[in-house]
C-alpha positions, 0 to 999 in steps of 0.5 A: 100288234101287227109285226109290220107295225112293230117294224115301222115303229122300231125304224121311226124310233131308230130314225129319230135316234140317228137324226138327233145323234148326227144332228147334234154333232154339227152344232157342237163342232161349230160352237166349240170352234166359234167360242175357241176363236173368239176367246183367242181374239179376246186374248189378243186384243182385249179392247175388242172383247165386247164386239167379239162377244156379241158376234160369238153369241149371235153366231152360236145362236145361228149355229144352234138352229141346226140342232133344233131343227134335228129335234123337230124332225125327230119329234115329227118321226116319233109322233106323227105318221102310222099308228 
């Protein structure tokens, strides 16, 4: 195996790992804040629990797309490109 190709493969693996590591932080923090605030709202106004739950689930689904995009990019980095 050529040393240049080995360096490129190592850089791709490192880039994919960083992409997933950093890309997972945002959705985790966002979903944690959303769920926490929704639970606070449900505790303060129990009659609004259904509406808050629906909005929280929708917000979490939208927030999770950032993590999915990071996953797709990391897969592209790993399995596409120079062989």
